[in-house]
C-alpha positions, -999 to +999 in steps of 0.1 A: +920-709-285+886-696-266+872-723-280+894-747-264+892-729-235+859-729-231+856-767-233+881-774-206+867-790-173+877-758-156+858-735-175+827-761-172+832-762-132+830-722-131+798-723-155+781-744-135+787-726-103+778-692-116+746-707-126+742-722-092+747-688-078+724-670-100+696-697-087+706-693-054+704-655-055+668-657-078+659-683-047+665-655-023+645-628-040+609-635-023+623-633+007+643-604+001+607-586-004+594-601+030+624-585+051+608-550+055+576-566+067+594-591+090+615-562+104+583-543+111+566-575+129+600-577+147+605-542+160+567-538+169+552-568+175+575-600+185+604-580+204+572-566+226+560-599+231+590-615+243+598-579+267+561-588+279+569-626+289+601-612+306+584-584+325+559-611+339+586-624+363+591-591+380+577-572+404+581-532+389+558-502+391+572-486+361+584-454+381+612-472+402+645-480+380+644-513+399+632-544+392+625-573+415+627-607+399+595-626+415+594-658+392+559-674+387+546-654+418+527-630+394+509-659+378+501-676+406+486-644+422+466-639+389+451-677+391+441-672+424+427-637+418+387-631+420+393-601+396+410-623+368+380-650+374+354-624+372+372-609+339+374-641+323+334-649+333+325-614+319+347-620+284+330-651+281+294-629+283+305-604+258+318-630+238+282-646+236+265-614+229+285-602+203+283-632+184+246-626+184+248-593+174+278-597+150+270-627+139+235-638+137+218-604+135+239-590+103+229-624+085+194-615+091+199-585+077+218-595+049+194-619+040+168-595+042+182-564+020+195-594-006+158-598-014+150-562-015+153-548-054+152-516-067+168-482-054+160-490-015+186-517-020+215-495-019+196-473+010+194-502+031+229-514+024+245-478+030+226-474+064+234-507+082+272-500+070+272-466+087+283-482+124+314-496+109+326-460+099+319-443+134+351-442+157+346-464+190+344-434+214+318-415+194+299-448+196+301-446+233+288-414+237+257-421+215+249-450+233+255-433+267+225-410+253+205-440+245+209-461+274+202-432+298+180-442+323+164-407+326+152-396+291+171-424+272+156-433+241+157-469+249+136-469+281+117-440+262+107-466+238+100-493+266+079-473+285+055-470+253+049-506+259+042-500+296+078-519+304+099-500+332+135-500+316+163-508+339+195-487+349+214-503+320+248-489+330+244-493+369+227-527+373+251-556+372+228-578+356+223-558+324+257-540+322+277-567+305+245-567+277+248-528+275+283-527+265+278-559+246+252-540+223+274-509+221+308-532+205+281-552+186+261-523+169+300-513+159+310-541+142+274-549+126+282-533+093+313-548+085+297-583+094+267-573+072+287-566+040+308-599+044+272-618+048+261-596+017+291-603-003+284-643+001+250-640-006+255-622-037+283-647-047+255-678-042+245-692-078+210-682-085+207-716-106+202-732-071+179-709-058+158-709-090+159-749-090+147-751-054+116-724-061+110-749-097+106-775-065+083-760-046+107-746-017+095-716-001+118-687+010+127-705+041+133-735+030+155-717+006+172-704+031+178-731+052+183-759+027+203-739+001+213-703+014+226-713+047+250-743+038+266-723+005+271-696+030+291-720+057+323-706+051+315-670+051+293-677+087+328-696+101+350-665+089+326-641+108+314-661+138+352-669+147+369-637+142+339-621+161+350-644+189+387-633+185+377-593+188+348-600+214+375-589+240+387-555+225+353-548+210+340-535+246+373-523+258+365-482+247+328-488+259+340-501+294+365-472+297+344-446+284+311-455+303+315-479+332+352-480+341+348-517+350+319-512+376+296-515+388+319-538+412+341-548+387+308-564+368+316-550+336+355-555+334+372-577+309+406-593+306+419-564+281+404-537+308+416-555+336+453-557+320+447-519+312+438-512+350+470-536+362+492-514+344+479-478+344+462-475+374+479-495+399+513-495+380+516-530+388+534-537+353+545-575+361+509-583+370+498-562+337+524-584+317+514-621+330+475-613+325+488-605+290+508-632+284+477-659+296+454-641+276+479-639+243+481-679+247+447-684+251+438-663+219+465-680+205+449-714+208+418-697+198+430-681+164+451-718+156+419-734+161+404-711+140+424-710+111+421-750+112+385-751+108+387-726+079+410-744+062+390-774+065+355-758+055+379-747+023+389-785+019+354-795+018+343-774-010 
């Protein structure tokens, strides 16, 4: 009797529906694992972004309970502002110097350390990674001592060679370079380790083949090491460009407060200044939206470049 019932069309359809339901539930399994992360991102990332975009259309001082809707006037004022244009120009300068400090110099250091054999290899590797574990506040205070025009380490070193050092943090021509040095020094260690890992993963057969062909160290680096290290170089360069705007925020806040005469301010410090010093929440939100869109475009371009490089590999 049971076998007869099992062979009926109704039982067969019920079995198919049960199997389809199980497959559907199994397909939802991965999304269930993502729900906690998506919830955290939604609450702490995406929802604040939406609120920031909404606040950019209002005039509000963070004290009054009333918000005045002004439409796109914050954006019009922002793009016509001298402070915004100066902050953009300074941000580009910070990007250049930090890319030099976090992109080129760590590569040279990693290549030099990779050539060292014996116990000193570990010593140099540990010493050069130390800046990465130092907090930004501590790094700023350390560099305040180094850049001190009276009795500072840097100017003292320059005086040995008969060079009169400038007022690093109060000279408009040198303040961006000085603060970039702080940010680049702080991020030097991580870039150094990434480059060193990339160098270690290069097959030594290629290097040995180049040496057999009579290539010198520079030729090996330029013809063999550099092309094989290109994915790491692209990653370090693009991430350093994205992080440059944040790397100098703490040094600016602690050492110059945007001075002299806004010569050291950048986009992140401008947002903080508008929102927490002048209490112009709408203007700070508008600036945040513009910066977010600009760096979103840069991040998408970064992902495409890295993906293209990986496909080529």
